[in-house]
Every structure is written in structure tokens, then in C-alpha cells.
N, C-alpha and C positions, 0 to 999 in steps of 0.2 A: 536073330529075334524072331523066336518059335511064333507059327502062323496057322491056325487050324482053317482047313480049308472051308470055304461059305460058298453059298451059289454062285452070288456075282461079288468081281471085283470091277469098282467104279474108280475113276483117275479126276478127281476134281470137284469140288463143291461149289461150283457157279450153278445158275439155275440148272443148267443140265443134267448135273449129277444130284444136284437135293432133289429135284423132280423126281428122278431114277430111284432114287433110293429111296423115297417116300412111299411110293406106289408099290416097291416091291416088297419093301420090309412089311408093309399094310396088308400084303396080300400070302404072309407068313414066309417071305425069303430070308437067308441071311446073305447080309451083304456088309461089304469092306471098302471105305470109303478112304481113299489116298489122298490126301491133301498137303499143297508145299506149303503154306502159309504158317504162320506160328499158332499154336492151341491157343495163345491168350486169345487169339481171334475169334475162337469157337465155342466158348464157354455155355452151353447150352442147357446145362443143368445147373450150374451153380445158381446160387440167388442173388439177385442184384451185381453178379460176376460182367457180364458182357453191358451192362449198364456202366461199369466203371470204363469199359475199354470204347464207349462211345462217347463218353465225356473227354476221354484223353484224344479221338480221333476231331471230336469238336475244338477242342484248345488250343490245336495242331493248325485247325483253319483257320480262326479266329487269328492265332500269331503269324501268320504266312502269309505274305503280300500278295505272291501269285498264285491265284485262288485254281490250281489247275487239278483236273479231274482226278488223281491220284494221291494229291497232294495230302488229306488229312491221313491217309496208311499207311503203316510201317512199310518201306521198303527194304528188303531182309535182302544183302548181299547173297546170301546161296542159293536166294529164289529171286533173284529180282524182275521187279515188273518193267517193262517200256513206260516211256513218259512223256508224255507231248512236251513236256520242256526241252528234252532233249533232241529236239528234231535242226536240224542245223539248213543252211541255205546253199551248203556247197557239197559235191562229191568230192571225193568217198566220204560215206561220214561212218566206217568202220568202229569207229573210238567213243561215239557220240552218244552211248544209249546201250540197253541190252539190245534190242535190234542192231543188225549189221547192215545200214541202209547201202543198197550200191546203185541206186538210182536208176535212169535218169533222175527220178521226182523223189523225195523225200515218202515214205508212208508216213501216211499224217496222223494215226490213230496208235491210241494203246491201250491195254487192257488191267486187269486188276490180278495178280499171282497172290491169292490168298482167300480167306474160308468167305464165302458168298460171292466172291469173285466182282466182275463188273457191273452186277445190280448191288453193288454199295455205291455206285456213283451214278446210275445209269439217270437218265432223265424222267424214265415211266410213263413215254408215249405209248400206246401200245392200239394203233391201226392193223386191222386185217390186212393181207395182199390182196389184190384184186384177180377176177378169175383169168385176164388176161393175160397176168403175171406170169402164170403158168403154160403159156402159149407164145410168148413170143417170138420163134421163128416163124411159125407157121402164120400168125396173123401179122409181123412186120416185118421179116425177112432179115431178123436180127437176134443175136445170142444163141440159147437153148429154148427146147421143150423141157418143162418139167416129166417125168414119169409118171407123175400121180396129176389128178387135177384137182383142181378147187373143190370140187362138190366130196371129192374122197376126203379132205382138210376139215372139213367140217364139222363133224363131231368131233375131233379131236381141237380144232380151234374154242368149240365151246366149254369142253374139260378147262383147256389152257384159262382162258378168262375166269374159269372158275376158281383154278390153283392160283391165279396170281391177285384175282380181287378184283374185275374190273370197274371203274367206275368212269361210267359214260349215258350217252341218250342213243340209242338206237335206231330212233325214227328219224335222227337226224345225220344219219351218216349217209350222204346222199354225193354223188359227182359223177364224173367221168369212170362206166363199167361201173357203178355202183349205185343202188336201191336197197333198202332196209330188208324188204321183202324175199330180196334174190339173194342176197348176201348173208344176211343173218338167219332166215327164215321165220314166215308169220307168226308172230305173238313174241318174238324172241326178245328178251330183255337182257342188260347187262346187270350182275350182283348187286351194283350199288349207284345213285343215282350220277349228271355228270356233275362233275367241279365245278361250280359257276366260273362263267368267263369274266375275263376281269376287267375292270373298268377302262383299262386301254385297248384290249381288244373291242369293247364295244364302242368307242369312237372309230377306230377301224370301219368297224360295220355300218355304223350310220352314215359313213362320207363315202365308201366304196362297193358297198355289196352291189352286186348287179352291172359292175362297171364294164363296159365293154373296153377290150386290149385287143394291139393288133400287132400279129407277129409274123412278119413274112406273109404279110397280105391275107392272111387268114384273122376271122376276129373269135374271142374267146370270150367268155361271160365270167367276171371275178366272184365267186361266191366265198362262203365262211363259216365254216362247219365245228362244234366242239369235241376236242379231241378226244377219245378214249384213253383212259390212262390208269397204272397200273398204283392207284393212291386212295388211300380211304375217306371214304365219303358216306351220304346219308344210305343206309340200306334200302334198295329198292322190294316194295315188301309184293313185289309182281313175280320177283326171283325165287322161284322154289325149288332150288338144288342144292343140298350142303355135301357134294363132293365127288371124287374120281373114286368106285370102287371093282374091286376085280369081280365078277361073276365066274365060279370055282364051275359052273356046271356048263355056261354057255363058253367059256375061255373066254373071253371079251371083256374090255373094261367101258363102263356106264357112269352116267352122273346118277346117283342117286338121288328121289326125290325127298324134299323134306317135312318133315311131322306138319300138321296142319297146324300147331300150337309155337310152331317156330318159324322164328325170321333167319334171313342171310345176318352174320354175326360178321366185324369187319375184324379182321387179325391182327393183334396192338404189336407193338414192342417186344421182342425176344423175353425182354426180364420182367413185363408185365404187361397182361391183355389190353390192362384198364389205360394205358399210354399209347398214345397214336392211333385212338381211336377214328381220329380225324384230322383232315391236312387240315395246317393252321395258315396256311399262305403264305409259308417263309419262300424265298427265291433263292435259295440252296440246293436245290434239289441234286444238282450238279455240283459240288462232289457227294455232297452229304443233305441227307434231311434231319434233320438236330429233334424230330420229335418221333421218328421214327414209323411214321406214319406210311410212308410210301413202302411199297413192297419189295423185299430183299430175298435172296433166295436161303438164309439161315430161317427163314420163317417157315418155307417147307421143310426144311431139316429139321427142325423144331419139332413138326407133325408127325413125324416119322414115328417108326413101332420101335423105340428106342432099344427093346430088347435084343432086336433081330440085327442091330447095327453094332459095327465096331465101328470108329474113326481114327486110322492114324493121323498127324499133321507133321510137319517141318519131312513129309516125308516124300519126295521130288522125284516122280516118275523118269526111269534114263533110258529103256530101252522096252520091248514085248522079246519075250524068249517064244519059238514057234516050234512043234516038233516037226522035224523035217520031211518026216515019210507021210501023216495025215494033214501037217498042215495048221492042223488044230494049235491054236496058243495053249499053252502050259504054266507063262506066268508072266510078270509085269515087275521087272527089275526095278526098287528105287534106293533112294542115298535119304537115310535120315540125318541131318544135320545137325551138331549138337548147340552149336549155336548162331546164330544170322550171320554172323559177318567172320566165322573162323573155317577152315580148310578141313577141320574135321566130321568127318560122317560114317556111318554104316552101311554097309550095301546088305539089300534081303531081297527077298524073292515072295510077293502074294500069288497066291495061286486062288481059284475058284473053277467053275464048271463055266462061268460066260465071263466075260471080260469088256467092259467098256471106259471108253476113252473119252472123256466128257470135259476136258481141259480146253482154252480156244482153238479157234480154227487155225491159229499161226503153233500154238503148241502141239496139237496132234498130228499134224504134219511132221513139226519137226520132228519127232517122237517115231514116228512111220518111218520115215528117211532115216532116221538114226538104225531103228530096227531093221532093214529092208523088208520090210512089209505090206503087204496089200498093196502091193504099187506095179500090177500084171500091166495096169493098161497104162502106166507111167502120166499118171494125173496125179498123185497123190503133192502136195504143196502149190498147184498149178491152179489159174484161175484165183487169184486172189481179190479180192473186190471191197469197197466202202462207196458210201455216200459222201460223194465230194462236194463238202458243202461251200456255197457261194453267199458272201453276206452283203446285204447294203444297210447304212444307215445313214437317220438324218435327225432332224429338230422337227417335232410338232408345230404347229402356231401357238398350240396349247400346251397347257399341262394334262398329260395323261398318265403320269404318276408309274414309270418302271417299277420294278420289284416290289410289285404288289402284286401277291399271287404265285403259287408254282409258276416253273421257268416257261408252261407255254399251258393253255388251254384253249388254242383255237387254233385251226390250219385251214389254209387255200387250198381244194383238192382240183382245182382246175384242171391243173398240168401233169395231175397222175398218168392220165390213160389218153391215148386218142392218136390219129395216123399219124400226127408229127412225129411218132417213136420210130418210122420207118427212115426219119432224116434225122434226128437229135435224141437228146436221152430225156425221160421223163422225170420231173419233179415234186415233190411235196413243199409245202411252205408255211412251217410253222411259225406262228405267230409268237416271240419270243415276249418275256418280260423282264428283259436281264437289261435293259437300255444298251452303251454302249461298251459292257465289260469285257465282251469278246474279242472285238476287233481292236479296240483302244486300251482298253484295262480301265475304264472307268468305273468306279467318280474318280480313285486315284490320281487318274492323268489329269481331268479337268481342275482337280487343284493344283499342281505342279503347276500345270499354264499360269491360272489366277494367280500363282500366288508368286512364280518365279519370273514368267513372262510380262503380267499385265500390272505386278506390282501391290498388289491386291490384298487387303486384311481385312478385319473385323467386321462390320454389317454389310459392308460394300461384298467381301465374300461370300459372305455366308447367303445374302441375297442370291448373286450371279451362281453359284453351286446349287441352290436350289429351283432355281428357276431353270438353268439348264438340264441338267438330271432329271427333272421332272417332266423333260419336254423331247427326252431322248426315247427314239423308237429304234427296233431292227427286224427287217426280213430276214428272213432265213430259208434259202433252197438248197434243198438235199439232194442232190443230181444222180440218178443211180449209175452205174457204172457195168458195162456189159464184161461175159466173161471172157478174158483174153490169157491162155496158156503163159504167154509169157511174163506175166505179173504172176510172181511167185516167190515161195518160201523154199530155200534150198538148204544145206549143210555145207561145212567146211572144216577141216580139222584144224588149221590155223585162226579158228573162231570159238573158243569155247570159255563155258564161266567156270568159276572158282569151283565149283565141284565136279569140274570136268564133262560138263556135260555140252552139249552143242548150243549154242546161240542159234537164233531163225537169222538168216542171211536174206535179205529181201530185195527183190528186183520189182521195181515199180514206174508207172506210165501212167498218161492219158490219152486218149484216143480223140480225133476230132471228133466223134459222135457227143464227146464230152464237152468237150472246147465247142460246139455250137451252141448247146444247151447253155454255156454260161452266157453268151450271146443274148440267147432270149431271153433268160429267164433277168438278166439286166433291162432289157428294153420291155418287159412286162413291170417291173422295179419301179422305172422312171415313170412311166403312166400311172400307176398307182400312187407314187409317190407325189406326181402332178395331181390327182384328184382330190390329194387330204392336204395340200397346201404345203407339203415339206419341205425344208430347205435341204437339200444331199448333200451329207457328208464323205460319203463313199469315195474314199481312197486307194488304189491298189500298189503297191510298191514292190519292187522288183528286187529289193533286199529282204521278202518274206520266203520260208522254204517256197513253199508250192504257186510261184508266182508263174503265169504262162502267157504266151501273147497268141491272140488269134484275130488274124485280118486287121492286122496291126494297134489293136489295144489290149493292154492287161489286165489280167485280172488272178485274184489271189483266191485258193482254195482251201479249205479247211478238213480235216478227218472228222467223221460224225460218230466213230466208237462202234461203227457197223462192221466189224470184221467177218467175212463173208467168204465161203470156196475154198481152195485147197483138198477135201476131200469130196469131190460132186457125186451126187446121185444121180444114178442113170439107169438104163432099160438093160447094161450088159455090162461084164469085168474088163471088155476090152475100150470102152469109152468112158467108163467112172470107175469109182473108187468103193460105194456102196451102192446098194440096193434100195430101195422105197421105205424098207425099215430099218436105215441105217446099218445095214448088217454088211461086212467087208464083202465082198464077193470070193474074196482069196481064203477067207477062215471063218467058218461057220460059227465059231462062237466067239466073234470080236465083234463088236458093234461100234463105227466110232461115232457118236451124236454131238450137233451142238448146229452153228452156223455154217461149219465148214461144207456140209452137205448140200446144203442149199447150190441148185445148179446157176439162178437169177436172183438181181436183190431187188428188181420191182423199187416201189416209192415208201412202201413200209417201215417205221424201226423193224429189227428183224427179231426181238426176244419172243414176241408174242409166237411168230411161223415156228422159232425154234423149239419152246417149249412144246406146242404141238404136234410136232415130228417128234421131239423125246414122250411124248405120253404114247404117241403111236409105235414108237420102239420098244417101250416098258410092256407095251402089252404082248410085243413078238416073244420080248425074253419070256413074259411067264408061259408063252404058247409053247414057247421051245424048251423048257423046262419041266414043264407039266406032261407033256409029248411021252 
């Protein structure tokens, strides 16, 4: 395949790749983007074409019984996505899906390999990390310190919030290690006003705002705050920035002030700016926003300078070529498949001046390992992390109407930070609007029980479902996981896919630090349930994949889809894979971007932080190209 050399080659069109492409092309640089997924999923130009694909995704979602994260989207054999439905309860797991799961526990999260990446099915929650999250080792004696501090990332957080289009209330962002004027700066606002908190969340707040709970003889105060999120709301007239721009004289990125006569305008659907201008309160944010009011990476790609951008789809990156003398990367080898389920493909090489690996943390690590690239430290693939999600569920004494509003509008920040982190993991608690759909597959399971077990039909059945589903509540404890070098991605010639590329081999477990947090979170849940008069239906079964026992009690955790680690950022090439700009220590023209660079996870959904780091990397790339 003929290839015209470009300034930058990017692998992956998820949020890191798409935001990178947008910034670089708008700064006048030529970019080639390689995307493993189907050409049909990235129809940014053809009028109405992408709408057709979204309608097809929705049809698949409606007709599929299991509403899993990747369910609506094509799962291409030649570029297979991992799927939570493939997770099994026993090891070895080698043939249970795309991931080769070697245990001791199965890694419980998936991601989407396709145009737009996992932003097609993300929830959209966008809290920032906390300042103390960057200094875990210093403050609490566990984990790692970041080579940068929170204040250094603040301007890039602001650019990321502009790019995604965050709806939220800055003044309400209060909690441990979190105050608006400190964490956001005096007078700072989000681009859009907060999504209204759901009726159900208001009932929670009425009964347990300010509740005192005890954990290990220490008392904590439960508070509820609105969740910042990447979905369209009412524009905030106080927000006065139009977008991220490159200052050619000062060699830096900045937020361009908006002209006096304009206000922030939400970014609508790919095919129509007037569609998806406001969140309509659908509860299917995971796996799909039916009106496209939620941000996805293709919205950034759509707004790139298309004259400077080439996109090659069905192009699966397989290895990185390096000059053995200089250490410079000389090309990305990729395989273009003809059909998604055939073994026919053509091998090509993409060449440029700078190369950016912007696939998922697991795919980035896999390709680096397959190429024997960037691994002087021996840290490639290591320190795989996720939020381990422990759920509790029950019935409110009155109807609170789950499924009204997006998946989450409120969170409990009480345990995001504190001295307890010396002993057990911190967590954030989103208050979910999904009833028992995640733990029990409700309302389908309720219907089956009513009909098959209780013999209900007609009016009695309708009344039962109407009452039961409307009273269902779910608490969600996203527990941070510390970096552990034994939790890792490896490769093995015995496990390859249809294109003869390596499949990721995953070794994964949880430590006592995590198990203690499950114990503590359940104690907190019991006290909150008691204050609200909630009948607890929480049950953890030893038949579930990630079932663990601590002090004689069983707990089940699930993956949050927050795949972090594997090419961690550090202070030098002996202890890390990339520097503070996500440039590989071993190769001066290779950047490895995304959540894989994060040294620790903290308690925030990682997408916003990943986007901020990507913008910082884009600035470094522009500086490198122009020096």
C-alpha cells in the first residue's frame, strides 16, 4: 500500500488518538490514523451515514437479551474485542474470549476495539483525580508517587473539560482533599450546567445526607454531590472558552477565550449538530446513548482539520519497527483485513516523523511486547489496574423510580481520601439509576421469578413489576487498586488471533488492601441502608467469576472498565516506560499515550485524566516537531 510520509502516525481512534489527531491537525501537522475497526463505523463525512450505523447499533441493543457493554457494536473476528460475557469462573481461561486469562482471578473489564473506542459505551462520569492521589507513597506509604503533581496537570484538565464538554457544578465539588477554589481555581466553571440529579438521588439525600457512619472505630460523614459528566446540558453563560489552540510563538497550547457575542455550544451528534444537544435522561448510557448527547471520541475526530488527516480503517497494528543504531522508530507494521471474519490481509508499514500508540492500555502493552520495544525498565505490561466494583442492592420502602435519568447523576465522595488509605483502598460511590440490572439482570429476572416461580399473570403481574422495579436501588463502590507488578499483560506464541497477532495474556489478582476495602464498604452500605429503611437483597455467590473471601465472608467484585497501568509514567527509564509527556524513554520519537501511563488509579473514572495527559503529550509533540 502506497504511503506518503506524514508528521505523526497514530494508532487507535479512541479518545486519546482522536483528541491527539484533532489538536495536531488543527495546528497544521499531517497525521495518519490507523484504526483496527470497520470503515463503516467512522463515516464522518457522508451525510446521514453515521446515523445509519448508530440506528443499527441501537437495533442490536434492543434485540439482545444481555445488555453488556460491547453488545451493540460489531465484534470483528480479525480485530476482536474482549467481552465481559466471556469471563468465566474457573481457571485456566485461555479459550473463553479474546483475553487469555491466566488468573488467579479473571480480569473483569473489557474495552471496544473500533472507531471511537470505549467512549462509545462509557458512562460519561468525569471527576478529576485528587491532589493526594498523585502522592500515594509519600502520604500513605502505599502505591507510587506520580512524577508530576496535581497543579501541573490543572491547565490540561481545563482543556480536557472543554474538549469533552463537561456538565457539572464546580461549587458543589466538595469532599476529602477536594474544595472548589483549590481543585479548580477561583471562578472556574464547567462548560455546561449540571445534569439535574434524579428523583431517586434526591430521596437518598433526604434520608442520609450528613449521616454518621463508623468503620473500624472511626466516624465518617456521608455526603452526596452532583457528578461531573461528559454529556450535553444547558450551556453555562459564565464559561468563556471556545477551544484548545496552539500558540505558534510561545510554543504552547492554551484555551482560546470566546468572543463576547457567543456562548458555549454543545457538540451534537456526528451527523447532525442539532441532534443530541441535550441529555434526554435515557438510562442506557452504558452501552449506548440513543440520542448521542453523550460525548464520544468521534466528535473530536469530526472537528479535526480533515485536510491534514488520513484515516485507514481495518488496519490492525501488529508491531513497531526500530532502527537498532539510533533507537528511533522507523514505522508501524499493520495488517489490513479484507473482511472481518477472513484470514486474508495485506501487510503494510506506516511511516512518519513521530509515532503515537493510542490503543487501550492492554493493546499498547501487547504491541510493545510483541516488538521488544520500550522495555528497558522491564515494566511494559506490568501494574495492570482497574477499579474493583462491589455492588450492594435493595428495595426502598417507597417508589423511587430507577431508570429515570442517565446512569448516574450523584456520587458519595466521603471515602475518596483519608488516612485510612494507609490500611485499605479508597473508593468513590456513584448512586446508580439502573435498579438491579447489573447484579441480577433485572427487570428480566424479576419477570421470570414472578411468572415461573410465583405463577403471576395479568393485573397481579403488572402491579408486582411496577412496585418492585420502581423501588430497586443500587450502590456502587469503585475501589482503587494499587499497582502490582505481578498483575500484568504478557504474550505467548501459543496464543495468537486469526491475523497471527498476539492475544493479550493476563495475570491478575487482588490484594488484602482491596479485600479490606470490600469489608469496609459493606459496613458503610449496611449503615446507609439502615438509615433509608432499605431491605437489603445483596447476595454474593461463589459461582460468580470474581468471588473472594475475606475473614470468612464472601464478596463479589466486577470490573469498572477502567483499564490502567501497563506502560507507567515515571522519573527515569530504569523505573518506568514513559516520561511525564508520555514519550518512551528508549525512543525519542515514540509516545505511548492513554490510561496505561497512569502510575496509580485513585478514585476517579480515568477518562478525563487520560485526556488531560493526552493534551499535554500533544503539546510536547508540537514542540518537538517545531524545534
